[in-house]
Steps between C-alpha positions, in 0.01 A plus 500: 500500500642839613352698788267792457763743646750417218447693166596340177830605348520696172531267194769653275525380144755566229425694178765485235297715259160676486312187382628302796411782737138491386504125545636514850232748601226292322599186692510657839826665587490773769809663355736461210869567454641618166828622350579809312731512195810524729632437848299180573615146523313357203644680198372244267133532613262709292508771762321831497564830325401817687169527313423134578583562870255790495233267350583233757466755786153606378389134463617390846355806667168441328503138624596602849840310466863581558781559249861453594799583266836312518809715527697217661811472274841575644632806319845630385600856557411606133149381551390760757438810286258304284339349806446851653325603174289185503383542855408866424284369206344229719406728788170634345369149436466448884595128490409330831861396569843444345676162555867577568811332624802726435558752791610754240160479325328533837699815566421653159128428527493660847651810347279513186171347622516487879141406562501192283462170690790260451501120515824314541577231237604145588826598337591686817526168687297586813526195727459635853301754700790728567554555122124562458509764778807659334322532168185636664714775662623583150157547348388151404136423556493124402776238469497193269672237713780297372394167346755314717277534820314220668147551639642528858740770392218696337314484826802624684540794263135581538538508876800733478368781275177685416542585129318313220648161407462338163620159371494306177254208487526380144737504202855450391777483761870596458788307649685825570452671834172694460576517119831687551682308224811567294492184287321658203729804504816283516389261213312734268572856612128549587440581863219345696528795745421738222201300360668313217550150638554226240416223760826298465385306817261323267770379258639149498864464604780248442854452625799544268868424570729786370731274301213326324303777340181385336462208730206565731421284797141509627432602868192281503223560751281281284470386149387846384820676592636719783330820609682555825403870519140450416211537741139394546214747450349621829148401571345581848136461417463236772664718766304831479340469838834461664649794316200720599543380858870598477388862450568568137327807351546401141540188293689549174485294178825495295469519117530817308669304220225234514200464263159669529356154562740447794402834653128413468507145642750567785323812614159333482615204702655705779204740500265209544703356785518828684134563454429153645715572804335837547158352493596276788355184351618171643443281187723580202372329188741680270825402666590229258362698205731791582805281495392345175446847345857605589622190308342635177735798480860471375721425795783300633442240779343669795637523851457705820850655483654560836170545687527162673875413528410175676317374182820500294518442122301817415768697314661283225264362232531150362521647146526846335231506228169675537171322555177617335171316446300766322541748204367848524289553192325834536357777715144644484497866395240778478270526202297819429216266392477385854632141495862401562733404222809290531854634439680185390844411653541136373302357208202283562241325278120462501405206714800508731439475873590829666468632855383842610716627787309758708566654841381313809642166379236477231611248241243406224563257218338555172548426127436787253329349192581800281761772477415838342664829429363801688299579181344152501700314232587130586856396554647152484746580778560776753857632436728684748438879526162470331183621673223250454140430611416163646202360703605543868359390826258762629731583792783623282600865553763720342836426679430134536745251328466191293731201528535162348629186661838387351522161335807281549616596145469869557 
């Protein structure tokens, strides 16, 4: 339980495209971070065109939420004329903050849009209070701390500065120092620092002796192979009270490349945990449910990263493959007739057991006896991309998701 004097931190969720942005807001995010078509670190995400950013700005403002735009790539000299034009185009949108890391980008934004709040990306490797103060003097309002920090180090930084502090609490980790990696550029020509990482740290590796080409010797960590550069996914759901006590102003979820289902469930779980802490209740009936919910999304083995160095074994996973126990089968959408329809993502059949996933950790099992088109014609199966009508639990609202438990064969 946190004291009444401590306010809850902002919950910041990823939005790789407009659909995921709407989902993050529906499931309780206080703010969302998105990427434009250039200059962010997720070039393969759906990302937002200027018209889409304008729509996102209207939606977040209407909901009373914040919108942050990533401009956190490291740029070459030839990129700056285009960046200047882009910032000029962005200025009328009045986005709540830009997320940046390159000092050159910071300087350009200060020239073109000097009143725009700036948040410093984890790519800038801020791991001490002196660095945070330096960035504050250079126009930074918030710093995302390096993921290499322990809880005690976060407390020390909080004691040594007065700007806003943010930290990741969930999602993929990178074995490179705060994500500053050259491995992808060296092996494939696609730079992680310019948003085009091919994730070679996830690949399996073997040893070869130069006079014996074609003979590969395994570097076995286990029977599944060697993934010596791989890392666990971060999961700090059990440590939110400690992080709030350390003085963080924002808790950030990684995942602009992740699915809409991932955004919904992870945002919902962390929202529920924060609301519980804010209510000051002693008993927490949802603690085990939250952890179980986080197991339903696609992830690698979870760990607490570097937060507790004394725990050990929280970085390297026992295997590299993803774990997922549910399939995302659809999302409820608006219907002019007044009842929600389902936009299908994975096919399902009449009589299958589905679950409604709604905000507030609401999970309701049901089995639709019939599937119909929006016009009322019966269908033997709901196919991906179709919009269908089914009998739903009364609580279902547009924006809620549907899922199906995976069978061992699936």
